[in-house]
PyMOL Python script that loads the backbone (N, CA, C, O; Angstrom):
from pymol import cmd

cmd.read_pdbstr("""\
ATOM      1  N   MET A   1      42.292 -58.707 -31.072  1.00  0.00           N
ATOM      2  CA  MET A   1      43.242 -57.750 -30.561  1.00  0.00           C
ATOM      3  C   MET A   1      43.427 -58.008 -29.068  1.00  0.00           C
ATOM      4  O   MET A   1      42.467 -57.964 -28.299  1.00  0.00           O
ATOM      5  N   ASP A   2      44.647 -58.273 -28.674  1.00  0.00           N
ATOM      6  CA  ASP A   2      44.960 -58.579 -27.285  1.00  0.00           C
ATOM      7  C   ASP A   2      45.660 -57.382 -26.650  1.00  0.00           C
ATOM      8  O   ASP A   2      46.713 -56.946 -27.116  1.00  0.00           O
ATOM      9  N   ILE A   3      45.064 -56.859 -25.584  1.00  0.00           N
ATOM     10  CA  ILE A   3      45.629 -55.704 -24.880  1.00  0.00           C
ATOM     11  C   ILE A   3      46.256 -56.199 -23.587  1.00  0.00           C
ATOM     12  O   ILE A   3      45.640 -56.955 -22.835  1.00  0.00           O
ATOM     13  N   GLU A   4      47.484 -55.769 -23.336  1.00  0.00           N
ATOM     14  CA  GLU A   4      48.164 -56.153 -22.102  1.00  0.00           C
ATOM     15  C   GLU A   4      47.448 -55.560 -20.891  1.00  0.00           C
ATOM     16  O   GLU A   4      46.753 -54.549 -20.997  1.00  0.00           O
ATOM     17  N   GLY A   5      47.628 -56.198 -19.755  1.00  0.00           N
ATOM     18  CA  GLY A   5      46.977 -55.748 -18.527  1.00  0.00           C
ATOM     19  C   GLY A   5      47.363 -54.340 -18.123  1.00  0.00           C
ATOM     20  O   GLY A   5      46.516 -53.563 -17.684  1.00  0.00           O
ATOM     21  N   GLU A   6      48.643 -54.004 -18.268  1.00  0.00           N
ATOM     22  CA  GLU A   6      49.107 -52.670 -17.885  1.00  0.00           C
ATOM     23  C   GLU A   6      48.499 -51.595 -18.783  1.00  0.00           C
ATOM     24  O   GLU A   6      48.104 -50.532 -18.307  1.00  0.00           O
ATOM     25  N   THR A   7      48.428 -51.875 -20.073  1.00  0.00           N
ATOM     26  CA  THR A   7      47.837 -50.916 -21.009  1.00  0.00           C
ATOM     27  C   THR A   7      46.356 -50.725 -20.716  1.00  0.00           C
ATOM     28  O   THR A   7      45.852 -49.603 -20.764  1.00  0.00           O
ATOM     29  N   LEU A   8      45.668 -51.801 -20.417  1.00  0.00           N
ATOM     30  CA  LEU A   8      44.245 -51.712 -20.081  1.00  0.00           C
ATOM     31  C   LEU A   8      44.044 -50.891 -18.813  1.00  0.00           C
ATOM     32  O   LEU A   8      43.107 -50.098 -18.729  1.00  0.00           O
ATOM     33  N   ARG A   9      44.915 -51.076 -17.832  1.00  0.00           N
ATOM     34  CA  ARG A   9      44.821 -50.302 -16.589  1.00  0.00           C
ATOM     35  C   ARG A   9      45.035 -48.819 -16.865  1.00  0.00           C
ATOM     36  O   ARG A   9      44.327 -47.980 -16.308  1.00  0.00           O
ATOM     37  N   GLU A  10      46.001 -48.485 -17.717  1.00  0.00           N
ATOM     38  CA  GLU A  10      46.248 -47.087 -18.074  1.00  0.00           C
ATOM     39  C   GLU A  10      45.037 -46.469 -18.759  1.00  0.00           C
ATOM     40  O   GLU A  10      44.675 -45.326 -18.481  1.00  0.00           O
ATOM     41  N   ILE A  11      44.416 -47.226 -19.651  1.00  0.00           N
ATOM     42  CA  ILE A  11      43.239 -46.728 -20.365  1.00  0.00           C
ATOM     43  C   ILE A  11      42.097 -46.471 -19.393  1.00  0.00           C
ATOM     44  O   ILE A  11      41.464 -45.416 -19.440  1.00  0.00           O
ATOM     45  N   VAL A  12      41.834 -47.425 -18.517  1.00  0.00           N
ATOM     46  CA  VAL A  12      40.712 -47.299 -17.582  1.00  0.00           C
ATOM     47  C   VAL A  12      40.923 -46.124 -16.629  1.00  0.00           C
ATOM     48  O   VAL A  12      40.002 -45.339 -16.400  1.00  0.00           O
ATOM     49  N   VAL A  13      42.119 -46.000 -16.077  1.00  0.00           N
ATOM     50  CA  VAL A  13      42.390 -44.909 -15.136  1.00  0.00           C
ATOM     51  C   VAL A  13      42.272 -43.558 -15.834  1.00  0.00           C
ATOM     52  O   VAL A  13      41.728 -42.612 -15.264  1.00  0.00           O
ATOM     53  N   SER A  14      42.768 -43.461 -17.045  1.00  0.00           N
ATOM     54  CA  SER A  14      42.691 -42.198 -17.786  1.00  0.00           C
ATOM     55  C   SER A  14      41.254 -41.838 -18.138  1.00  0.00           C
ATOM     56  O   SER A  14      40.858 -40.679 -18.019  1.00  0.00           O
ATOM     57  N   VAL A  15      40.473 -42.818 -18.568  1.00  0.00           N
ATOM     58  CA  VAL A  15      39.073 -42.553 -18.919  1.00  0.00           C
ATOM     59  C   VAL A  15      38.279 -42.132 -17.682  1.00  0.00           C
ATOM     60  O   VAL A  15      37.430 -41.245 -17.765  1.00  0.00           O
ATOM     61  N   VAL A  16      38.545 -42.754 -16.552  1.00  0.00           N
ATOM     62  CA  VAL A  16      37.858 -42.372 -15.314  1.00  0.00           C
ATOM     63  C   VAL A  16      38.232 -40.945 -14.913  1.00  0.00           C
ATOM     64  O   VAL A  16      37.368 -40.177 -14.489  1.00  0.00           O
ATOM     65  N   ALA A  17      39.505 -40.585 -15.041  1.00  0.00           N
ATOM     66  CA  ALA A  17      39.940 -39.230 -14.689  1.00  0.00           C
ATOM     67  C   ALA A  17      39.290 -38.191 -15.597  1.00  0.00           C
ATOM     68  O   ALA A  17      38.858 -37.140 -15.121  1.00  0.00           O
ATOM     69  N   VAL A  18      39.217 -38.468 -16.882  1.00  0.00           N
ATOM     70  CA  VAL A  18      38.582 -37.530 -17.815  1.00  0.00           C
ATOM     71  C   VAL A  18      37.081 -37.455 -17.549  1.00  0.00           C
ATOM     72  O   VAL A  18      36.495 -36.375 -17.617  1.00  0.00           O
ATOM     73  N   GLY A  19      36.458 -38.587 -17.249  1.00  0.00           N
ATOM     74  CA  GLY A  19      35.037 -38.587 -16.906  1.00  0.00           C
ATOM     75  C   GLY A  19      34.752 -37.763 -15.663  1.00  0.00           C
ATOM     76  O   GLY A  19      33.746 -37.057 -15.597  1.00  0.00           O
ATOM     77  N   LEU A  20      35.631 -37.852 -14.682  1.00  0.00           N
ATOM     78  CA  LEU A  20      35.492 -37.042 -13.471  1.00  0.00           C
ATOM     79  C   LEU A  20      35.615 -35.560 -13.796  1.00  0.00           C
ATOM     80  O   LEU A  20      34.869 -34.741 -13.259  1.00  0.00           O
ATOM     81  N   PHE A  21      36.550 -35.212 -14.672  1.00  0.00           N
ATOM     82  CA  PHE A  21      36.725 -33.818 -15.087  1.00  0.00           C
ATOM     83  C   PHE A  21      35.461 -33.298 -15.774  1.00  0.00           C
ATOM     84  O   PHE A  21      35.004 -32.192 -15.485  1.00  0.00           O
ATOM     85  N   VAL A  22      34.906 -34.088 -16.674  1.00  0.00           N
ATOM     86  CA  VAL A  22      33.684 -33.672 -17.374  1.00  0.00           C
ATOM     87  C   VAL A  22      32.542 -33.498 -16.378  1.00  0.00           C
ATOM     88  O   VAL A  22      31.762 -32.552 -16.493  1.00  0.00           O
ATOM     89  N   ALA A  23      32.434 -34.397 -15.403  1.00  0.00           N
ATOM     90  CA  ALA A  23      31.379 -34.290 -14.395  1.00  0.00           C
ATOM     91  C   ALA A  23      31.535 -33.015 -13.566  1.00  0.00           C
ATOM     92  O   ALA A  23      30.544 -32.355 -13.252  1.00  0.00           O
ATOM     93  N   VAL A  24      32.766 -32.671 -13.212  1.00  0.00           N
ATOM     94  CA  VAL A  24      33.005 -31.449 -12.430  1.00  0.00           C
ATOM     95  C   VAL A  24      32.665 -30.216 -13.255  1.00  0.00           C
ATOM     96  O   VAL A  24      32.060 -29.275 -12.740  1.00  0.00           O
ATOM     97  N   ILE A  25      33.045 -30.209 -14.526  1.00  0.00           N
ATOM     98  CA  ILE A  25      32.724 -29.072 -15.399  1.00  0.00           C
ATOM     99  C   ILE A  25      31.205 -28.917 -15.533  1.00  0.00           C
ATOM    100  O   ILE A  25      30.686 -27.802 -15.483  1.00  0.00           O
ATOM    101  N   LEU A  26      30.501 -30.028 -15.702  1.00  0.00           N
ATOM    102  CA  LEU A  26      29.037 -29.962 -15.787  1.00  0.00           C
ATOM    103  C   LEU A  26      28.430 -29.477 -14.472  1.00  0.00           C
ATOM    104  O   LEU A  26      27.465 -28.713 -14.480  1.00  0.00           O
ATOM    105  N   ALA A  27      28.984 -29.915 -13.350  1.00  0.00           N
ATOM    106  CA  ALA A  27      28.480 -29.473 -12.050  1.00  0.00           C
ATOM    107  C   ALA A  27      28.693 -27.978 -11.862  1.00  0.00           C
ATOM    108  O   ALA A  27      27.817 -27.288 -11.340  1.00  0.00           O
ATOM    109  N   VAL A  28      29.842 -27.474 -12.280  1.00  0.00           N
ATOM    110  CA  VAL A  28      30.103 -26.034 -12.180  1.00  0.00           C
ATOM    111  C   VAL A  28      29.120 -25.273 -13.059  1.00  0.00           C
ATOM    112  O   VAL A  28      28.557 -24.266 -12.631  1.00  0.00           O
ATOM    113  N   GLY A  29      28.911 -25.744 -14.274  1.00  0.00           N
ATOM    114  CA  GLY A  29      27.975 -25.079 -15.178  1.00  0.00           C
ATOM    115  C   GLY A  29      26.553 -25.085 -14.652  1.00  0.00           C
ATOM    116  O   GLY A  29      25.832 -24.095 -14.785  1.00  0.00           O
ATOM    117  N   THR A  30      26.148 -26.194 -14.058  1.00  0.00           N
ATOM    118  CA  THR A  30      24.799 -26.297 -13.507  1.00  0.00           C
ATOM    119  C   THR A  30      24.639 -25.426 -12.264  1.00  0.00           C
ATOM    120  O   THR A  30      23.604 -24.786 -12.079  1.00  0.00           O
ATOM    121  N   THR A  31      25.643 -25.404 -11.432  1.00  0.00           N
ATOM    122  CA  THR A  31      25.568 -24.650 -10.180  1.00  0.00           C
ATOM    123  C   THR A  31      25.567 -23.146 -10.416  1.00  0.00           C
ATOM    124  O   THR A  31      24.787 -22.422  -9.799  1.00  0.00           O
ATOM    125  N   PHE A  32      26.433 -22.672 -11.302  1.00  0.00           N
ATOM    126  CA  PHE A  32      26.598 -21.233 -11.475  1.00  0.00           C
ATOM    127  C   PHE A  32      25.814 -20.671 -12.652  1.00  0.00           C
ATOM    128  O   PHE A  32      25.800 -19.456 -12.849  1.00  0.00           O
ATOM    129  N   GLY A  33      25.165 -21.516 -13.435  1.00  0.00           N
ATOM    130  CA  GLY A  33      24.241 -21.065 -14.466  1.00  0.00           C
ATOM    131  C   GLY A  33      24.873 -20.376 -15.657  1.00  0.00           C
ATOM    132  O   GLY A  33      26.092 -20.310 -15.816  1.00  0.00           O
ATOM    133  N   ASN A  34      23.971 -19.863 -16.490  1.00  0.00           N
ATOM    134  CA  ASN A  34      24.362 -19.197 -17.733  1.00  0.00           C
ATOM    135  C   ASN A  34      23.802 -17.786 -17.700  1.00  0.00           C
ATOM    136  O   ASN A  34      22.584 -17.663 -17.569  1.00  0.00           O
ATOM    137  N   PRO A  35      24.547 -16.743 -17.803  1.00  0.00           N
ATOM    138  CA  PRO A  35      25.996 -16.675 -18.041  1.00  0.00           C
ATOM    139  C   PRO A  35      26.762 -16.984 -16.767  1.00  0.00           C
ATOM    140  O   PRO A  35      26.264 -16.785 -15.659  1.00  0.00           O
ATOM    141  N   LEU A  36      27.961 -17.463 -16.939  1.00  0.00           N
ATOM    142  CA  LEU A  36      28.805 -17.855 -15.819  1.00  0.00           C
ATOM    143  C   LEU A  36      29.258 -16.611 -15.052  1.00  0.00           C
ATOM    144  O   LEU A  36      29.810 -15.678 -15.635  1.00  0.00           O
ATOM    145  N   SER A  37      29.023 -16.609 -13.752  1.00  0.00           N
ATOM    146  CA  SER A  37      29.407 -15.463 -12.917  1.00  0.00           C
ATOM    147  C   SER A  37      30.910 -15.495 -12.629  1.00  0.00           C
ATOM    148  O   SER A  37      31.618 -16.414 -13.040  1.00  0.00           O
ATOM    149  N   GLY A  38      31.370 -14.485 -11.924  1.00  0.00           N
ATOM    150  CA  GLY A  38      32.782 -14.434 -11.546  1.00  0.00           C
ATOM    151  C   GLY A  38      33.180 -15.614 -10.675  1.00  0.00           C
ATOM    152  O   GLY A  38      34.249 -16.198 -10.853  1.00  0.00           O
ATOM    153  N   ALA A  39      32.316 -15.960  -9.735  1.00  0.00           N
ATOM    154  CA  ALA A  39      32.593 -17.112  -8.870  1.00  0.00           C
ATOM    155  C   ALA A  39      32.586 -18.406  -9.676  1.00  0.00           C
ATOM    156  O   ALA A  39      33.369 -19.317  -9.410  1.00  0.00           O
ATOM    157  N   GLY A  40      31.699 -18.479 -10.659  1.00  0.00           N
ATOM    158  CA  GLY A  40      31.655 -19.656 -11.523  1.00  0.00           C
ATOM    159  C   GLY A  40      32.908 -19.785 -12.366  1.00  0.00           C
ATOM    160  O   GLY A  40      33.417 -20.885 -12.578  1.00  0.00           O
ATOM    161  N   GLY A  41      33.402 -18.651 -12.846  1.00  0.00           N
ATOM    162  CA  GLY A  41      34.650 -18.666 -13.612  1.00  0.00           C
ATOM    163  C   GLY A  41      35.818 -19.124 -12.759  1.00  0.00           C
ATOM    164  O   GLY A  41      36.680 -19.874 -13.218  1.00  0.00           O
ATOM    165  N   LEU A  42      35.840 -18.669 -11.520  1.00  0.00           N
ATOM    166  CA  LEU A  42      36.891 -19.091 -10.599  1.00  0.00           C
ATOM    167  C   LEU A  42      36.780 -20.590 -10.311  1.00  0.00           C
ATOM    168  O   LEU A  42      37.793 -21.286 -10.238  1.00  0.00           O
ATOM    169  N   ALA A  43      35.564 -21.079 -10.150  1.00  0.00           N
ATOM    170  CA  ALA A  43      35.364 -22.513  -9.934  1.00  0.00           C
ATOM    171  C   ALA A  43      35.802 -23.314 -11.159  1.00  0.00           C
ATOM    172  O   ALA A  43      36.359 -24.403 -11.024  1.00  0.00           O
ATOM    173  N   LEU A  44      35.552 -22.778 -12.344  1.00  0.00           N
ATOM    174  CA  LEU A  44      35.969 -23.445 -13.577  1.00  0.00           C
ATOM    175  C   LEU A  44      37.492 -23.508 -13.674  1.00  0.00           C
ATOM    176  O   LEU A  44      38.047 -24.544 -14.040  1.00  0.00           O
ATOM    177  N   VAL A  45      38.159 -22.423 -13.352  1.00  0.00           N
ATOM    178  CA  VAL A  45      39.629 -22.414 -13.346  1.00  0.00           C
ATOM    179  C   VAL A  45      40.151 -23.398 -12.299  1.00  0.00           C
ATOM    180  O   VAL A  45      41.124 -24.111 -12.545  1.00  0.00           O
ATOM    181  N   GLY A  46      39.513 -23.435 -11.145  1.00  0.00           N
ATOM    182  CA  GLY A  46      39.905 -24.394 -10.111  1.00  0.00           C
ATOM    183  C   GLY A  46      39.745 -25.831 -10.575  1.00  0.00           C
ATOM    184  O   GLY A  46      40.580 -26.683 -10.272  1.00  0.00           O
ATOM    185  N   ALA A  47      38.665 -26.103 -11.313  1.00  0.00           N
ATOM    186  CA  ALA A  47      38.448 -27.450 -11.842  1.00  0.00           C
ATOM    187  C   ALA A  47      39.532 -27.826 -12.841  1.00  0.00           C
ATOM    188  O   ALA A  47      39.988 -28.969 -12.862  1.00  0.00           O
ATOM    189  N   ILE A  48      39.944 -26.879 -13.662  1.00  0.00           N
ATOM    190  CA  ILE A  48      41.003 -27.149 -14.640  1.00  0.00           C
ATOM    191  C   ILE A  48      42.326 -27.413 -13.929  1.00  0.00           C
ATOM    192  O   ILE A  48      43.064 -28.325 -14.304  1.00  0.00           O
ATOM    193  N   VAL A  49      42.627 -26.618 -12.907  1.00  0.00           N
ATOM    194  CA  VAL A  49      43.869 -26.818 -12.146  1.00  0.00           C
ATOM    195  C   VAL A  49      43.854 -28.180 -11.460  1.00  0.00           C
ATOM    196  O   VAL A  49      44.854 -28.899 -11.481  1.00  0.00           O
ATOM    197  N   LEU A  50      42.731 -28.533 -10.855  1.00  0.00           N
ATOM    198  CA  LEU A  50      42.627 -29.845 -10.212  1.00  0.00           C
ATOM    199  C   LEU A  50      42.781 -30.977 -11.222  1.00  0.00           C
ATOM    200  O   LEU A  50      43.389 -32.003 -10.916  1.00  0.00           O
ATOM    201  N   PHE A  51      42.235 -30.796 -12.423  1.00  0.00           N
ATOM    202  CA  PHE A  51      42.368 -31.815 -13.458  1.00  0.00           C
ATOM    203  C   PHE A  51      43.829 -31.992 -13.857  1.00  0.00           C
ATOM    204  O   PHE A  51      44.299 -33.119 -14.012  1.00  0.00           O
ATOM    205  N   VAL A  52      44.542 -30.896 -14.023  1.00  0.00           N
ATOM    206  CA  VAL A  52      45.963 -30.980 -14.390  1.00  0.00           C
ATOM    207  C   VAL A  52      46.745 -31.696 -13.289  1.00  0.00           C
ATOM    208  O   VAL A  52      47.577 -32.556 -13.578  1.00  0.00           O
ATOM    209  N   LEU A  53      46.483 -31.347 -12.035  1.00  0.00           N
ATOM    210  CA  LEU A  53      47.170 -32.006 -10.924  1.00  0.00           C
ATOM    211  C   LEU A  53      46.786 -33.479 -10.831  1.00  0.00           C
ATOM    212  O   LEU A  53      47.635 -34.326 -10.553  1.00  0.00           O
ATOM    213  N   LEU A  54      45.513 -33.788 -11.062  1.00  0.00           N
ATOM    214  CA  LEU A  54      45.058 -35.176 -11.049  1.00  0.00           C
ATOM    215  C   LEU A  54      45.754 -35.988 -12.131  1.00  0.00           C
ATOM    216  O   LEU A  54      46.204 -37.104 -11.876  1.00  0.00           O
ATOM    217  N   MET A  55      45.845 -35.437 -13.337  1.00  0.00           N
ATOM    218  CA  MET A  55      46.488 -36.163 -14.428  1.00  0.00           C
ATOM    219  C   MET A  55      47.983 -36.331 -14.168  1.00  0.00           C
ATOM    220  O   MET A  55      48.560 -37.349 -14.549  1.00  0.00           O
ATOM    221  N   ALA A  56      48.614 -35.357 -13.530  1.00  0.00           N
ATOM    222  CA  ALA A  56      50.022 -35.511 -13.154  1.00  0.00           C
ATOM    223  C   ALA A  56      50.177 -36.639 -12.135  1.00  0.00           C
ATOM    224  O   ALA A  56      51.097 -37.451 -12.229  1.00  0.00           O
ATOM    225  N   GLY A  57      49.276 -36.680 -11.173  1.00  0.00           N
ATOM    226  CA  GLY A  57      49.301 -37.763 -10.186  1.00  0.00           C
ATOM    227  C   GLY A  57      49.038 -39.118 -10.809  1.00  0.00           C
ATOM    228  O   GLY A  57      49.680 -40.106 -10.454  1.00  0.00           O
ATOM    229  N   VAL A  58      48.097 -39.168 -11.737  1.00  0.00           N
ATOM    230  CA  VAL A  58      47.799 -40.418 -12.439  1.00  0.00           C
ATOM    231  C   VAL A  58      49.010 -40.870 -13.244  1.00  0.00           C
ATOM    232  O   VAL A  58      49.354 -42.052 -13.244  1.00  0.00           O
ATOM    233  N   GLY A  59      49.652 -39.935 -13.925  1.00  0.00           N
ATOM    234  CA  GLY A  59      50.844 -40.274 -14.693  1.00  0.00           C
ATOM    235  C   GLY A  59      51.954 -40.806 -13.804  1.00  0.00           C
ATOM    236  O   GLY A  59      52.635 -41.768 -14.159  1.00  0.00           O
ATOM    237  N   PHE A  60      52.136 -40.182 -12.649  1.00  0.00           N
ATOM    238  CA  PHE A  60      53.147 -40.650 -11.701  1.00  0.00           C
ATOM    239  C   PHE A  60      52.796 -42.043 -11.196  1.00  0.00           C
ATOM    240  O   PHE A  60      53.665 -42.912 -11.116  1.00  0.00           O
ATOM    241  N   PHE A  61      51.526 -42.260 -10.854  1.00  0.00           N
ATOM    242  CA  PHE A  61      51.069 -43.557 -10.364  1.00  0.00           C
ATOM    243  C   PHE A  61      51.264 -44.643 -11.418  1.00  0.00           C
ATOM    244  O   PHE A  61      51.718 -45.742 -11.100  1.00  0.00           O
ATOM    245  N   LEU A  62      50.928 -44.345 -12.651  1.00  0.00           N
ATOM    246  CA  LEU A  62      51.022 -45.352 -13.708  1.00  0.00           C
ATOM    247  C   LEU A  62      52.462 -45.635 -14.125  1.00  0.00           C
ATOM    248  O   LEU A  62      52.745 -46.704 -14.666  1.00  0.00           O
ATOM    249  N   SER A  63      53.363 -44.707 -13.886  1.00  0.00           N
ATOM    250  CA  SER A  63      54.754 -44.923 -14.279  1.00  0.00           C
ATOM    251  C   SER A  63      55.499 -45.832 -13.304  1.00  0.00           C
ATOM    252  O   SER A  63      56.585 -46.320 -13.617  1.00  0.00           O
ATOM    253  N   ARG A  64      54.934 -46.057 -12.148  1.00  0.00           N
ATOM    254  CA  ARG A  64      55.599 -46.883 -11.132  1.00  0.00           C
ATOM    255  C   ARG A  64      55.318 -48.330 -11.319  1.00  0.00           C
ATOM    256  O   ARG A  64      55.802 -49.158 -10.549  1.00  0.00           O
TER     257      ARG A  64
END
""", "prot")
cmd.dss("prot")
cmd.show_as("cartoon", "prot")
cmd.util.cbc("prot")
cmd.orient("prot")
């Protein structure tokens, strides 16, 4: 199976972005503990918003 260079770049960038998102979610969970406090919930929402913005930026970057 031969994958084009552009497709491979898209895969790698997307996997790195998702890995970063998972790392941030784990960091929020570790920092704010169980049960998640109000500040932890806000940090979790912030992480989700940053992930959405990051993926939009990645999509824009890859489309060029």
